[in-house]
PyMOL commands that place a pseudoatom at each C-alpha (Angstrom):
pseudoatom trace, name=CA, resn=MET, resi=1, chain=A, elem=C, hetatm=0, pos=[0.147, -0.136, 0.073]
pseudoatom trace, name=CA, resn=GLU, resi=2, chain=A, elem=C, hetatm=0, pos=[1.507, 3.764, -0.751]
pseudoatom trace, name=CA, resn=TYR, resi=3, chain=A, elem=C, hetatm=0, pos=[1.793, 5.887, 2.133]
pseudoatom trace, name=CA, resn=LYS, resi=4, chain=A, elem=C, hetatm=0, pos=[0.166, 8.783, 1.623]
pseudoatom trace, name=CA, resn=LEU, resi=5, chain=A, elem=C, hetatm=0, pos=[2.177, 12.061, 2.928]
pseudoatom trace, name=CA, resn=ARG, resi=6, chain=A, elem=C, hetatm=0, pos=[0.012, 14.348, 4.385]
pseudoatom trace, name=CA, resn=VAL, resi=7, chain=A, elem=C, hetatm=0, pos=[0.553, 18.210, 3.565]
pseudoatom trace, name=CA, resn=ARG, resi=8, chain=A, elem=C, hetatm=0, pos=[0.212, 20.780, 6.135]
pseudoatom trace, name=CA, resn=VAL, resi=9, chain=A, elem=C, hetatm=0, pos=[-0.449, 24.461, 5.449]
pseudoatom trace, name=CA, resn=LEU, resi=10, chain=A, elem=C, hetatm=0, pos=[-0.742, 27.703, 7.312]
pseudoatom trace, name=CA, resn=ALA, resi=11, chain=A, elem=C, hetatm=0, pos=[-3.405, 29.858, 5.104]
pseudoatom trace, name=CA, resn=VAL, resi=12, chain=A, elem=C, hetatm=0, pos=[-4.059, 33.844, 5.364]
pseudoatom trace, name=CA, resn=ASP, resi=13, chain=A, elem=C, hetatm=0, pos=[-7.060, 35.378, 3.851]
pseudoatom trace, name=CA, resn=THR, resi=14, chain=A, elem=C, hetatm=0, pos=[-6.727, 39.468, 4.421]
pseudoatom trace, name=CA, resn=THR, resi=15, chain=A, elem=C, hetatm=0, pos=[-8.599, 40.726, 1.302]
pseudoatom trace, name=CA, resn=THR, resi=16, chain=A, elem=C, hetatm=0, pos=[-12.131, 41.857, 2.932]
pseudoatom trace, name=CA, resn=SER, resi=17, chain=A, elem=C, hetatm=0, pos=[-13.093, 43.082, 6.612]
pseudoatom trace, name=CA, resn=ARG, resi=18, chain=A, elem=C, hetatm=0, pos=[-13.448, 38.974, 7.222]
pseudoatom trace, name=CA, resn=GLY, resi=19, chain=A, elem=C, hetatm=0, pos=[-9.615, 38.150, 8.227]
pseudoatom trace, name=CA, resn=SER, resi=20, chain=A, elem=C, hetatm=0, pos=[-8.814, 34.400, 8.752]
pseudoatom trace, name=CA, resn=LEU, resi=21, chain=A, elem=C, hetatm=0, pos=[-6.286, 32.336, 9.702]
pseudoatom trace, name=CA, resn=ALA, resi=22, chain=A, elem=C, hetatm=0, pos=[-5.851, 28.363, 9.215]
pseudoatom trace, name=CA, resn=VAL, resi=23, chain=A, elem=C, hetatm=0, pos=[-3.836, 25.667, 9.549]
pseudoatom trace, name=CA, resn=VAL, resi=24, chain=A, elem=C, hetatm=0, pos=[-4.852, 22.871, 7.180]
pseudoatom trace, name=CA, resn=GLU, resi=25, chain=A, elem=C, hetatm=0, pos=[-3.643, 19.098, 6.974]
pseudoatom trace, name=CA, resn=ASP, resi=26, chain=A, elem=C, hetatm=0, pos=[-4.876, 17.992, 3.254]
pseudoatom trace, name=CA, resn=ASP, resi=27, chain=A, elem=C, hetatm=0, pos=[-8.881, 18.753, 4.140]
pseudoatom trace, name=CA, resn=ASP, resi=28, chain=A, elem=C, hetatm=0, pos=[-8.686, 18.955, 7.975]
pseudoatom trace, name=CA, resn=VAL, resi=29, chain=A, elem=C, hetatm=0, pos=[-8.759, 22.168, 9.694]
pseudoatom trace, name=CA, resn=ARG, resi=30, chain=A, elem=C, hetatm=0, pos=[-6.438, 21.767, 12.783]
pseudoatom trace, name=CA, resn=ALA, resi=31, chain=A, elem=C, hetatm=0, pos=[-6.600, 25.288, 13.939]
pseudoatom trace, name=CA, resn=GLU, resi=32, chain=A, elem=C, hetatm=0, pos=[-8.257, 28.776, 12.616]
pseudoatom trace, name=CA, resn=VAL, resi=33, chain=A, elem=C, hetatm=0, pos=[-8.864, 32.135, 13.403]
pseudoatom trace, name=CA, resn=ARG, resi=34, chain=A, elem=C, hetatm=0, pos=[-11.308, 34.593, 12.514]
pseudoatom trace, name=CA, resn=LEU, resi=35, chain=A, elem=C, hetatm=0, pos=[-12.071, 38.123, 12.819]
pseudoatom trace, name=CA, resn=GLU, resi=36, chain=A, elem=C, hetatm=0, pos=[-14.112, 40.877, 11.345]
pseudoatom trace, name=CA, resn=THR, resi=37, chain=A, elem=C, hetatm=0, pos=[-12.772, 44.263, 12.035]
pseudoatom trace, name=CA, resn=ALA, resi=38, chain=A, elem=C, hetatm=0, pos=[-12.695, 47.519, 10.101]
pseudoatom trace, name=CA, resn=ASP, resi=39, chain=A, elem=C, hetatm=0, pos=[-9.448, 48.540, 11.410]
pseudoatom trace, name=CA, resn=GLY, resi=40, chain=A, elem=C, hetatm=0, pos=[-7.489, 46.572, 9.140]
pseudoatom trace, name=CA, resn=HIS, resi=41, chain=A, elem=C, hetatm=0, pos=[-5.692, 43.069, 9.467]
pseudoatom trace, name=CA, resn=SER, resi=42, chain=A, elem=C, hetatm=0, pos=[-1.986, 44.281, 10.649]
pseudoatom trace, name=CA, resn=ARG, resi=43, chain=A, elem=C, hetatm=0, pos=[-2.770, 44.127, 14.306]
pseudoatom trace, name=CA, resn=TRP, resi=44, chain=A, elem=C, hetatm=0, pos=[-3.854, 40.535, 15.053]
pseudoatom trace, name=CA, resn=LEU, resi=45, chain=A, elem=C, hetatm=0, pos=[-1.971, 38.719, 11.889]
pseudoatom trace, name=CA, resn=LEU, resi=46, chain=A, elem=C, hetatm=0, pos=[1.223, 37.791, 12.964]
pseudoatom trace, name=CA, resn=ALA, resi=47, chain=A, elem=C, hetatm=0, pos=[0.480, 37.217, 16.609]
pseudoatom trace, name=CA, resn=ALA, resi=48, chain=A, elem=C, hetatm=0, pos=[-2.595, 34.977, 15.600]
pseudoatom trace, name=CA, resn=ALA, resi=49, chain=A, elem=C, hetatm=0, pos=[0.354, 33.089, 13.641]
pseudoatom trace, name=CA, resn=GLU, resi=50, chain=A, elem=C, hetatm=0, pos=[2.487, 33.136, 16.316]
pseudoatom trace, name=CA, resn=SER, resi=51, chain=A, elem=C, hetatm=0, pos=[-0.298, 32.006, 18.850]
pseudoatom trace, name=CA, resn=VAL, resi=52, chain=A, elem=C, hetatm=0, pos=[-2.203, 29.029, 16.348]
pseudoatom trace, name=CA, resn=LEU, resi=53, chain=A, elem=C, hetatm=0, pos=[1.524, 27.594, 15.836]
pseudoatom trace, name=CA, resn=GLY, resi=54, chain=A, elem=C, hetatm=0, pos=[2.412, 27.446, 19.500]
pseudoatom trace, name=CA, resn=GLY, resi=55, chain=A, elem=C, hetatm=0, pos=[-1.019, 25.674, 20.134]
pseudoatom trace, name=CA, resn=LEU, resi=56, chain=A, elem=C, hetatm=0, pos=[0.069, 23.158, 17.681]
pseudoatom trace, name=CA, resn=ALA, resi=57, chain=A, elem=C, hetatm=0, pos=[3.252, 22.864, 19.291]
pseudoatom trace, name=CA, resn=LEU, resi=58, chain=A, elem=C, hetatm=0, pos=[4.681, 23.816, 15.650]
pseudoatom trace, name=CA, resn=ASP, resi=59, chain=A, elem=C, hetatm=0, pos=[7.278, 26.161, 14.330]
pseudoatom trace, name=CA, resn=ALA, resi=60, chain=A, elem=C, hetatm=0, pos=[6.782, 27.378, 10.805]
pseudoatom trace, name=CA, resn=ALA, resi=61, chain=A, elem=C, hetatm=0, pos=[9.836, 25.066, 9.504]
pseudoatom trace, name=CA, resn=ALA, resi=62, chain=A, elem=C, hetatm=0, pos=[7.241, 22.452, 10.414]
pseudoatom trace, name=CA, resn=LEU, resi=63, chain=A, elem=C, hetatm=0, pos=[4.522, 23.324, 7.902]
pseudoatom trace, name=CA, resn=ASP, resi=64, chain=A, elem=C, hetatm=0, pos=[5.013, 22.246, 3.984]
pseudoatom trace, name=CA, resn=GLY, resi=65, chain=A, elem=C, hetatm=0, pos=[3.853, 25.641, 3.032]
pseudoatom trace, name=CA, resn=PHE, resi=66, chain=A, elem=C, hetatm=0, pos=[2.090, 28.615, 3.263]
pseudoatom trace, name=CA, resn=ALA, resi=67, chain=A, elem=C, hetatm=0, pos=[-1.245, 30.390, 1.310]
pseudoatom trace, name=CA, resn=VAL, resi=68, chain=A, elem=C, hetatm=0, pos=[-2.409, 33.422, 0.726]
pseudoatom trace, name=CA, resn=ALA, resi=69, chain=A, elem=C, hetatm=0, pos=[-5.264, 35.140, -1.102]
pseudoatom trace, name=CA, resn=VAL, resi=70, chain=A, elem=C, hetatm=0, pos=[-3.829, 37.692, -3.317]
pseudoatom trace, name=CA, resn=GLY, resi=71, chain=A, elem=C, hetatm=0, pos=[-7.109, 39.416, -4.125]
pseudoatom trace, name=CA, resn=PRO, resi=72, chain=A, elem=C, hetatm=0, pos=[-9.313, 40.965, -5.133]
pseudoatom trace, name=CA, resn=GLY, resi=73, chain=A, elem=C, hetatm=0, pos=[-9.983, 42.829, -2.274]
pseudoatom trace, name=CA, resn=SER, resi=74, chain=A, elem=C, hetatm=0, pos=[-9.342, 45.701, -0.022]
pseudoatom trace, name=CA, resn=PHE, resi=75, chain=A, elem=C, hetatm=0, pos=[-5.685, 47.451, -1.025]
pseudoatom trace, name=CA, resn=THR, resi=76, chain=A, elem=C, hetatm=0, pos=[-4.330, 47.540, 2.207]
pseudoatom trace, name=CA, resn=GLY, resi=77, chain=A, elem=C, hetatm=0, pos=[-5.580, 43.970, 3.435]
pseudoatom trace, name=CA, resn=LEU, resi=78, chain=A, elem=C, hetatm=0, pos=[-3.752, 42.518, 0.202]
pseudoatom trace, name=CA, resn=ARG, resi=79, chain=A, elem=C, hetatm=0, pos=[-0.487, 44.206, 0.984]
pseudoatom trace, name=CA, resn=VAL, resi=80, chain=A, elem=C, hetatm=0, pos=[-0.984, 43.360, 4.694]
pseudoatom trace, name=CA, resn=GLY, resi=81, chain=A, elem=C, hetatm=0, pos=[-1.826, 39.617, 3.970]
pseudoatom trace, name=CA, resn=ILE, resi=82, chain=A, elem=C, hetatm=0, pos=[0.910, 39.135, 1.379]
pseudoatom trace, name=CA, resn=ALA, resi=83, chain=A, elem=C, hetatm=0, pos=[3.793, 40.569, 3.155]
pseudoatom trace, name=CA, resn=SER, resi=84, chain=A, elem=C, hetatm=0, pos=[3.355, 38.614, 6.357]
pseudoatom trace, name=CA, resn=VAL, resi=85, chain=A, elem=C, hetatm=0, pos=[3.128, 35.408, 4.270]
pseudoatom trace, name=CA, resn=GLN, resi=86, chain=A, elem=C, hetatm=0, pos=[5.950, 36.516, 2.591]
pseudoatom trace, name=CA, resn=GLY, resi=87, chain=A, elem=C, hetatm=0, pos=[8.312, 37.045, 5.610]
pseudoatom trace, name=CA, resn=LEU, resi=88, chain=A, elem=C, hetatm=0, pos=[6.892, 33.909, 7.380]
pseudoatom trace, name=CA, resn=ALA, resi=89, chain=A, elem=C, hetatm=0, pos=[7.893, 31.901, 4.237]
pseudoatom trace, name=CA, resn=LEU, resi=90, chain=A, elem=C, hetatm=0, pos=[11.088, 33.431, 3.923]
pseudoatom trace, name=CA, resn=ALA, resi=91, chain=A, elem=C, hetatm=0, pos=[12.330, 32.821, 7.275]
pseudoatom trace, name=CA, resn=SER, resi=92, chain=A, elem=C, hetatm=0, pos=[11.127, 29.201, 7.339]
pseudoatom trace, name=CA, resn=GLY, resi=93, chain=A, elem=C, hetatm=0, pos=[12.469, 28.437, 3.522]
pseudoatom trace, name=CA, resn=ARG, resi=94, chain=A, elem=C, hetatm=0, pos=[9.122, 26.761, 2.525]
pseudoatom trace, name=CA, resn=PRO, resi=95, chain=A, elem=C, hetatm=0, pos=[7.039, 27.606, -0.700]
pseudoatom trace, name=CA, resn=VAL, resi=96, chain=A, elem=C, hetatm=0, pos=[3.748, 29.588, -0.725]
pseudoatom trace, name=CA, resn=VAL, resi=97, chain=A, elem=C, hetatm=0, pos=[0.657, 29.463, -2.577]
pseudoatom trace, name=CA, resn=GLY, resi=98, chain=A, elem=C, hetatm=0, pos=[-1.349, 32.617, -4.032]
pseudoatom trace, name=CA, resn=LEU, resi=99, chain=A, elem=C, hetatm=0, pos=[-4.839, 31.920, -5.088]
pseudoatom trace, name=CA, resn=SER, resi=100, chain=A, elem=C, hetatm=0, pos=[-7.264, 34.672, -6.258]
pseudoatom trace, name=CA, resn=SER, resi=101, chain=A, elem=C, hetatm=0, pos=[-10.077, 35.052, -3.828]
pseudoatom trace, name=CA, resn=LEU, resi=102, chain=A, elem=C, hetatm=0, pos=[-12.554, 34.738, -6.248]
pseudoatom trace, name=CA, resn=ASP, resi=103, chain=A, elem=C, hetatm=0, pos=[-10.770, 31.203, -6.976]
pseudoatom trace, name=CA, resn=VAL, resi=104, chain=A, elem=C, hetatm=0, pos=[-11.416, 29.908, -3.419]
pseudoatom trace, name=CA, resn=LEU, resi=105, chain=A, elem=C, hetatm=0, pos=[-14.939, 30.906, -3.375]
pseudoatom trace, name=CA, resn=GLY, resi=106, chain=A, elem=C, hetatm=0, pos=[-15.371, 29.096, -6.883]
pseudoatom trace, name=CA, resn=PHE, resi=107, chain=A, elem=C, hetatm=0, pos=[-13.497, 25.989, -4.901]
pseudoatom trace, name=CA, resn=LEU, resi=108, chain=A, elem=C, hetatm=0, pos=[-15.766, 26.261, -1.789]
pseudoatom trace, name=CA, resn=GLY, resi=109, chain=A, elem=C, hetatm=0, pos=[-18.833, 26.099, -4.722]
pseudoatom trace, name=CA, resn=LYS, resi=110, chain=A, elem=C, hetatm=0, pos=[-17.997, 23.299, -6.262]
pseudoatom trace, name=CA, resn=GLY, resi=111, chain=A, elem=C, hetatm=0, pos=[-20.386, 20.448, -6.854]
pseudoatom trace, name=CA, resn=ALA, resi=112, chain=A, elem=C, hetatm=0, pos=[-23.389, 23.019, -6.401]
pseudoatom trace, name=CA, resn=ALA, resi=113, chain=A, elem=C, hetatm=0, pos=[-23.960, 23.005, -10.068]
pseudoatom trace, name=CA, resn=PRO, resi=114, chain=A, elem=C, hetatm=0, pos=[-22.453, 22.726, -13.620]
pseudoatom trace, name=CA, resn=THR, resi=115, chain=A, elem=C, hetatm=0, pos=[-21.630, 26.292, -13.481]
pseudoatom trace, name=CA, resn=VAL, resi=116, chain=A, elem=C, hetatm=0, pos=[-20.811, 28.560, -10.235]
pseudoatom trace, name=CA, resn=VAL, resi=117, chain=A, elem=C, hetatm=0, pos=[-20.207, 32.200, -10.531]
pseudoatom trace, name=CA, resn=SER, resi=118, chain=A, elem=C, hetatm=0, pos=[-18.100, 33.763, -7.233]
pseudoatom trace, name=CA, resn=VAL, resi=119, chain=A, elem=C, hetatm=0, pos=[-19.268, 37.820, -6.689]
pseudoatom trace, name=CA, resn=MET, resi=120, chain=A, elem=C, hetatm=0, pos=[-17.894, 39.660, -4.206]
pseudoatom trace, name=CA, resn=GLU, resi=121, chain=A, elem=C, hetatm=0, pos=[-18.643, 43.648, -3.420]
pseudoatom trace, name=CA, resn=ALA, resi=122, chain=A, elem=C, hetatm=0, pos=[-16.242, 46.033, -5.392]
pseudoatom trace, name=CA, resn=PHE, resi=123, chain=A, elem=C, hetatm=0, pos=[-18.023, 48.877, -4.259]
pseudoatom trace, name=CA, resn=ARG, resi=124, chain=A, elem=C, hetatm=0, pos=[-18.671, 51.985, -6.574]
pseudoatom trace, name=CA, resn=GLN, resi=125, chain=A, elem=C, hetatm=0, pos=[-21.871, 49.867, -7.550]
pseudoatom trace, name=CA, resn=GLU, resi=126, chain=A, elem=C, hetatm=0, pos=[-19.529, 47.234, -9.231]
pseudoatom trace, name=CA, resn=VAL, resi=127, chain=A, elem=C, hetatm=0, pos=[-18.492, 43.526, -8.049]
pseudoatom trace, name=CA, resn=PHE, resi=128, chain=A, elem=C, hetatm=0, pos=[-15.548, 41.373, -8.858]
pseudoatom trace, name=CA, resn=ALA, resi=129, chain=A, elem=C, hetatm=0, pos=[-16.819, 37.969, -10.219]
pseudoatom trace, name=CA, resn=ALA, resi=130, chain=A, elem=C, hetatm=0, pos=[-15.486, 34.993, -12.227]
pseudoatom trace, name=CA, resn=VAL, resi=131, chain=A, elem=C, hetatm=0, pos=[-17.121, 32.115, -13.580]
pseudoatom trace, name=CA, resn=TYR, resi=132, chain=A, elem=C, hetatm=0, pos=[-16.210, 28.472, -13.100]
pseudoatom trace, name=CA, resn=ASP, resi=133, chain=A, elem=C, hetatm=0, pos=[-17.408, 24.343, -14.037]
pseudoatom trace, name=CA, resn=GLY, resi=134, chain=A, elem=C, hetatm=0, pos=[-18.789, 22.478, -11.526]
pseudoatom trace, name=CA, resn=GLU, resi=135, chain=A, elem=C, hetatm=0, pos=[-15.094, 21.171, -10.122]
pseudoatom trace, name=CA, resn=GLY, resi=136, chain=A, elem=C, hetatm=0, pos=[-13.965, 24.693, -9.334]
pseudoatom trace, name=CA, resn=ARG, resi=137, chain=A, elem=C, hetatm=0, pos=[-12.040, 25.327, -12.998]
pseudoatom trace, name=CA, resn=LEU, resi=138, chain=A, elem=C, hetatm=0, pos=[-12.041, 28.742, -14.090]
pseudoatom trace, name=CA, resn=ARG, resi=139, chain=A, elem=C, hetatm=0, pos=[-14.088, 29.376, -17.370]
pseudoatom trace, name=CA, resn=GLY, resi=140, chain=A, elem=C, hetatm=0, pos=[-12.898, 33.278, -18.852]
pseudoatom trace, name=CA, resn=GLU, resi=141, chain=A, elem=C, hetatm=0, pos=[-11.278, 35.579, -16.906]
pseudoatom trace, name=CA, resn=ARG, resi=142, chain=A, elem=C, hetatm=0, pos=[-11.708, 37.107, -13.603]
pseudoatom trace, name=CA, resn=ARG, resi=143, chain=A, elem=C, hetatm=0, pos=[-13.440, 40.706, -13.892]
pseudoatom trace, name=CA, resn=VAL, resi=144, chain=A, elem=C, hetatm=0, pos=[-14.874, 43.516, -12.115]
pseudoatom trace, name=CA, resn=GLY, resi=145, chain=A, elem=C, hetatm=0, pos=[-17.536, 45.721, -13.398]
pseudoatom trace, name=CA, resn=LEU, resi=146, chain=A, elem=C, hetatm=0, pos=[-21.475, 46.346, -13.233]
pseudoatom trace, name=CA, resn=LEU, resi=147, chain=A, elem=C, hetatm=0, pos=[-23.270, 43.133, -12.325]
pseudoatom trace, name=CA, resn=GLU, resi=148, chain=A, elem=C, hetatm=0, pos=[-25.477, 43.046, -15.057]
pseudoatom trace, name=CA, resn=ASP, resi=149, chain=A, elem=C, hetatm=0, pos=[-22.969, 43.357, -17.691]
pseudoatom trace, name=CA, resn=LEU, resi=150, chain=A, elem=C, hetatm=0, pos=[-20.673, 40.346, -16.009]
pseudoatom trace, name=CA, resn=LEU, resi=151, chain=A, elem=C, hetatm=0, pos=[-23.769, 38.318, -16.132]
pseudoatom trace, name=CA, resn=GLU, resi=152, chain=A, elem=C, hetatm=0, pos=[-23.878, 38.562, -19.662]
pseudoatom trace, name=CA, resn=GLY, resi=153, chain=A, elem=C, hetatm=0, pos=[-24.435, 35.067, -21.133]
pseudoatom trace, name=CA, resn=VAL, resi=154, chain=A, elem=C, hetatm=0, pos=[-24.687, 33.007, -17.953]
pseudoatom trace, name=CA, resn=GLU, resi=155, chain=A, elem=C, hetatm=0, pos=[-27.801, 30.898, -18.011]
pseudoatom trace, name=CA, resn=GLY, resi=156, chain=A, elem=C, hetatm=0, pos=[-28.573, 27.401, -17.309]
pseudoatom trace, name=CA, resn=ASP, resi=157, chain=A, elem=C, hetatm=0, pos=[-28.184, 25.821, -13.755]
pseudoatom trace, name=CA, resn=VAL, resi=158, chain=A, elem=C, hetatm=0, pos=[-25.824, 28.399, -12.170]
pseudoatom trace, name=CA, resn=ALA, resi=159, chain=A, elem=C, hetatm=0, pos=[-24.954, 28.566, -8.057]
pseudoatom trace, name=CA, resn=PHE, resi=160, chain=A, elem=C, hetatm=0, pos=[-23.656, 31.941, -6.931]
pseudoatom trace, name=CA, resn=VAL, resi=161, chain=A, elem=C, hetatm=0, pos=[-20.982, 32.287, -4.064]
pseudoatom trace, name=CA, resn=GLY, resi=162, chain=A, elem=C, hetatm=0, pos=[-19.493, 34.993, -2.116]
pseudoatom trace, name=CA, resn=ALA, resi=163, chain=A, elem=C, hetatm=0, pos=[-20.912, 37.854, -0.413]
pseudoatom trace, name=CA, resn=GLY, resi=164, chain=A, elem=C, hetatm=0, pos=[-21.746, 39.772, -3.416]
pseudoatom trace, name=CA, resn=ALA, resi=165, chain=A, elem=C, hetatm=0, pos=[-24.237, 36.816, -4.175]
pseudoatom trace, name=CA, resn=GLY, resi=166, chain=A, elem=C, hetatm=0, pos=[-26.143, 37.677, -1.233]
pseudoatom trace, name=CA, resn=ALA, resi=167, chain=A, elem=C, hetatm=0, pos=[-26.073, 41.277, -1.571]
pseudoatom trace, name=CA, resn=TYR, resi=168, chain=A, elem=C, hetatm=0, pos=[-27.379, 41.412, -5.181]
pseudoatom trace, name=CA, resn=ARG, resi=169, chain=A, elem=C, hetatm=0, pos=[-29.462, 38.281, -4.984]
pseudoatom trace, name=CA, resn=PRO, resi=170, chain=A, elem=C, hetatm=0, pos=[-32.819, 39.931, -5.939]
pseudoatom trace, name=CA, resn=ARG, resi=171, chain=A, elem=C, hetatm=0, pos=[-30.746, 41.288, -9.319]
pseudoatom trace, name=CA, resn=ILE, resi=172, chain=A, elem=C, hetatm=0, pos=[-28.940, 38.092, -10.102]
pseudoatom trace, name=CA, resn=GLU, resi=173, chain=A, elem=C, hetatm=0, pos=[-32.359, 36.114, -9.997]
pseudoatom trace, name=CA, resn=ALA, resi=174, chain=A, elem=C, hetatm=0, pos=[-34.018, 38.652, -12.279]
pseudoatom trace, name=CA, resn=ARG, resi=175, chain=A, elem=C, hetatm=0, pos=[-31.273, 38.020, -14.645]
pseudoatom trace, name=CA, resn=VAL, resi=176, chain=A, elem=C, hetatm=0, pos=[-30.726, 33.899, -13.764]
pseudoatom trace, name=CA, resn=PRO, resi=177, chain=A, elem=C, hetatm=0, pos=[-34.016, 32.576, -13.108]
pseudoatom trace, name=CA, resn=GLY, resi=178, chain=A, elem=C, hetatm=0, pos=[-33.553, 29.569, -11.091]
pseudoatom trace, name=CA, resn=ALA, resi=179, chain=A, elem=C, hetatm=0, pos=[-30.331, 30.712, -9.952]
pseudoatom trace, name=CA, resn=ARG, resi=180, chain=A, elem=C, hetatm=0, pos=[-28.837, 28.658, -6.324]
pseudoatom trace, name=CA, resn=PHE, resi=181, chain=A, elem=C, hetatm=0, pos=[-27.594, 30.562, -3.585]
pseudoatom trace, name=CA, resn=PRO, resi=182, chain=A, elem=C, hetatm=0, pos=[-25.605, 27.539, -1.736]
pseudoatom trace, name=CA, resn=GLU, resi=183, chain=A, elem=C, hetatm=0, pos=[-23.969, 28.547, 1.682]
pseudoatom trace, name=CA, resn=VAL, resi=184, chain=A, elem=C, hetatm=0, pos=[-20.363, 28.941, 1.578]
pseudoatom trace, name=CA, resn=ASP, resi=185, chain=A, elem=C, hetatm=0, pos=[-17.918, 30.012, 4.101]
pseudoatom trace, name=CA, resn=LEU, resi=186, chain=A, elem=C, hetatm=0, pos=[-16.922, 33.865, 3.861]
pseudoatom trace, name=CA, resn=PHE, resi=187, chain=A, elem=C, hetatm=0, pos=[-13.757, 33.247, 6.247]
pseudoatom trace, name=CA, resn=LEU, resi=188, chain=A, elem=C, hetatm=0, pos=[-11.756, 32.064, 3.423]
pseudoatom trace, name=CA, resn=ALA, resi=189, chain=A, elem=C, hetatm=0, pos=[-8.580, 31.015, 4.948]
pseudoatom trace, name=CA, resn=ALA, resi=190, chain=A, elem=C, hetatm=0, pos=[-9.821, 27.113, 5.854]
pseudoatom trace, name=CA, resn=GLY, resi=191, chain=A, elem=C, hetatm=0, pos=[-10.988, 26.720, 2.045]
pseudoatom trace, name=CA, resn=LEU, resi=192, chain=A, elem=C, hetatm=0, pos=[-7.742, 28.234, 0.995]
pseudoatom trace, name=CA, resn=GLY, resi=193, chain=A, elem=C, hetatm=0, pos=[-5.615, 26.197, 2.777]
pseudoatom trace, name=CA, resn=ARG, resi=194, chain=A, elem=C, hetatm=0, pos=[-7.653, 23.515, 1.564]
pseudoatom trace, name=CA, resn=ALA, resi=195, chain=A, elem=C, hetatm=0, pos=[-6.997, 24.088, -2.135]
pseudoatom trace, name=CA, resn=ALA, resi=196, chain=A, elem=C, hetatm=0, pos=[-3.661, 24.838, -1.711]
pseudoatom trace, name=CA, resn=ALA, resi=197, chain=A, elem=C, hetatm=0, pos=[-2.674, 21.735, -0.204]
pseudoatom trace, name=CA, resn=SER, resi=198, chain=A, elem=C, hetatm=0, pos=[-3.269, 19.902, -3.464]
pseudoatom trace, name=CA, resn=ARG, resi=199, chain=A, elem=C, hetatm=0, pos=[-1.222, 22.257, -5.255]
pseudoatom trace, name=CA, resn=LEU, resi=200, chain=A, elem=C, hetatm=0, pos=[1.895, 22.037, -2.733]
pseudoatom trace, name=CA, resn=ARG, resi=201, chain=A, elem=C, hetatm=0, pos=[1.395, 18.406, -3.289]
pseudoatom trace, name=CA, resn=ARG, resi=202, chain=A, elem=C, hetatm=0, pos=[1.780, 18.832, -7.148]
pseudoatom trace, name=CA, resn=GLY, resi=203, chain=A, elem=C, hetatm=0, pos=[5.170, 21.010, -6.358]
pseudoatom trace, name=CA, resn=GLU, resi=204, chain=A, elem=C, hetatm=0, pos=[2.807, 24.269, -7.420]
pseudoatom trace, name=CA, resn=GLY, resi=205, chain=A, elem=C, hetatm=0, pos=[4.070, 26.391, -4.804]
pseudoatom trace, name=CA, resn=CYS, resi=206, chain=A, elem=C, hetatm=0, pos=[6.450, 29.580, -5.501]
pseudoatom trace, name=CA, resn=ARG, resi=207, chain=A, elem=C, hetatm=0, pos=[8.882, 31.541, -3.681]
pseudoatom trace, name=CA, resn=PRO, resi=208, chain=A, elem=C, hetatm=0, pos=[7.786, 34.276, -1.536]
pseudoatom trace, name=CA, resn=GLY, resi=209, chain=A, elem=C, hetatm=0, pos=[9.087, 36.979, -3.648]
pseudoatom trace, name=CA, resn=GLU, resi=210, chain=A, elem=C, hetatm=0, pos=[6.986, 35.761, -6.846]
pseudoatom trace, name=CA, resn=LEU, resi=211, chain=A, elem=C, hetatm=0, pos=[3.480, 36.622, -4.767]
pseudoatom trace, name=CA, resn=ARG, resi=212, chain=A, elem=C, hetatm=0, pos=[1.933, 39.307, -6.678]
pseudoatom trace, name=CA, resn=PRO, resi=213, chain=A, elem=C, hetatm=0, pos=[-1.403, 41.101, -6.118]
pseudoatom trace, name=CA, resn=MET, resi=214, chain=A, elem=C, hetatm=0, pos=[-4.439, 40.835, -7.961]
pseudoatom trace, name=CA, resn=TYR, resi=215, chain=A, elem=C, hetatm=0, pos=[-6.253, 44.010, -7.766]
pseudoatom trace, name=CA, resn=LEU, resi=216, chain=A, elem=C, hetatm=0, pos=[-8.571, 43.813, -11.171]
pseudoatom trace, name=CA, resn=ARG, resi=217, chain=A, elem=C, hetatm=0, pos=[-8.767, 47.551, -11.052]
pseudoatom trace, name=CA, resn=GLY, resi=218, chain=A, elem=C, hetatm=0, pos=[-6.435, 50.675, -10.361]
pseudoatom trace, name=CA, resn=ALA, resi=219, chain=A, elem=C, hetatm=0, pos=[-5.503, 52.290, -7.121]
pseudoatom trace, name=CA, resn=ASP, resi=220, chain=A, elem=C, hetatm=0, pos=[-8.363, 54.813, -6.213]
pseudoatom trace, name=CA, resn=LEU, resi=221, chain=A, elem=C, hetatm=0, pos=[-5.964, 57.740, -6.025]
pseudoatom trace, name=CA, resn=ARG, resi=222, chain=A, elem=C, hetatm=0, pos=[-7.466, 61.463, -5.779]
pseudoatom trace, name=CA, resn=LYS, resi=223, chain=A, elem=C, hetatm=0, pos=[-5.685, 64.776, -5.602]
pseudoatom trace, name=CA, resn=PRO, resi=224, chain=A, elem=C, hetatm=0, pos=[-5.015, 66.121, -2.008]
pseudoatom trace, name=CA, resn=ARG, resi=225, chain=A, elem=C, hetatm=0, pos=[-7.269, 69.109, -1.144]
pseudoatom trace, name=CA, resn=SER, resi=226, chain=A, elem=C, hetatm=0, pos=[-5.375, 72.188, -1.427]
for i in range(1, 226): cmd.bond("trace and resi %d" % i, "trace and resi %d" % (i + 1))
show_as sticks, trace
zoom trace
């Protein structure tokens, strides 16, 4: 019988106000921290990582790798999450996996319908969205724009996941009759860790310096008042 080594991952999501950190072994969540905050994630993240690893009697070198949600989402949140994971991975010499938060939602929604659409709030009356098949594989591109524009051509048996799906449910139902809205966990670290574990097993991790944020649109830069 072939022995299957388990893959242990510390995963971080700070793309929205729902911040989370989890240590995952394959599909098993060994420990998790969740925090919903409007003040940003820099104050709690590294302390939470230290506390969780200490509680499991592990150090960073005992991990097989790290995972971080690279966006889209909050500009500040993305920088905090990516920089923190880069530091931990550099110190331990472990690889990292960066996944889109939309892709994590698509992974969590797999099996809910032949087509799964991830929808996140992008503000300015816009959403971030991406379309996946029933196995969570991306179809087309991750996009930002008006909901109705992004739903063009989406039809049939479709499941919508993410905070944006709940927020815009009446508008989605008006465009896609019979749309499904399965519940998925909006604290993404555990799902991110499970998705990343299979990638690390296949040797798909990268070096920390190769991580890049996924913004989908430029920064909102405003001129200072005179």
